[in-house]
N, C-alpha and C positions, 0 to 999 in steps of 0.2 A: 834308580828307586830313591825318591828323596825321603828325608825323615818324616814328613808329612803325610806322603803316602804309606810309608811303613805303616804309622799309627793307625791310620785309617784299616788298613786291611788286617790288623793285629800282627805283623811280623814285627819281630825283635830287630832294630837295627845291630848291626856287627860293628865294632869298632877292634883296631889293632892293639895291642899295647903299646905304650909309649916308650917306656926307657925298661931297662932290668929291673928297677926297683918298683915301678907300676907294675911291669909284668905280673911279678910275683903276687901282687896287692892282686890285680885284676884277676887271676886265676884262682886264688883263695876266694875272692868275693864270687866268682862264678859256684864255686861248690858251697860256700856258705848260703847263696839263695837256693839251694834245693833242700836246706833244712828246714824244719817244721818251724812258723813262727816263733815260738816261745824259746827255742835254742839259738835260732838265729839273733837275737837280739842280745842274749849272753855272749854268745860267740863272737859279736862286733864289740861290744864292751871289754871283752878279754884281750881283745886286739888294739886297743886304743894305749897308746904310751903311759897315759895316765895310771893305767891296770897294772903296771910293771909289777908291784909287788904282792898281786893277786895272782897274775898270769904265771909266775915262776913256781910257787908252791903246788899251782895246781897242774901245771905242767909235768913235775917232779911225782905229784900223786898220780896222776893219768899213767904214767909210764911204769910206776911201780904195780899199778891194778892192772896192767896190759901183761908183765913178768908175771902175774900169780891168776892167768887167765882160767886156769882149770877149776878154780873155786867158781860156783854157779852165779853168782851176783857180778863177777867181773868178767870182762870179755876182751878179746885180741883188739877191738877195735878202739880201745883206750890207749894202747901204744902209739899208734900214728898220732892220733888227736894230742896226746901230750908231746909229740916230737915238732908238731906244727906249732904248738903253742910256746915252746922252749926256742924254736928258732927264730921267732920275733927279736930274741935278745942274744942269742950266740950265733957270731956269723958263719962259724964252719957247720953248723946244723942248718943253718940258711941253705947253704950250697946243697947241701945232702937232698934238702926239702925240695929245692928248685929241681934237683936231678929227678926226685920221685915225680915231682908234678909234670916235667917234659914227659917221663914214660906213662904216665897216665894219661895225659893229652893226647898222645900218638894213638893209643890203644882204645880209648873210651873219650873221644870229644865231645861226644853229646852230653857228658856229666858238666861241660863248663856252659854256664851262659855267659855271655861277653858283655859286661857292662861298659860305658864309655869311660875312657880315661879322665 
C-alpha cells in the first residue's frame, strides 16, 4: 500500500523507528498523540531542549505529588509523568524509562500511534 493510498483510505502509515534515540522519541510521541490537545501542546513544549529549566522542577514536583497520592487532589499518575520528564535530562532514568516503554509496547501496542521518523 502506498502512502497516497493509505491517506485516501484513512489508514495511518506505520513507520519503524530509526535509531535508539529516535525510538524513544517515537514511542513517547505516540503516547503524547493520545493526550487531549491542550495538554499535548504543553507536554511537547516541556520536552524541548530549551525548556530544561522548567522541565526539571516540573518533573520533581510531579514525582513528589505521586509520592503523596493518598491526598485527594494528587494521584499516582503524577509519578510516571515526572519520571518521563526527568528522563530527558538524566541518562540512567532514560534507560529505566525505555525499559518501561518496552514493557508497555509489548502489552499494549495499541497505545502507540507510530508517527514517521
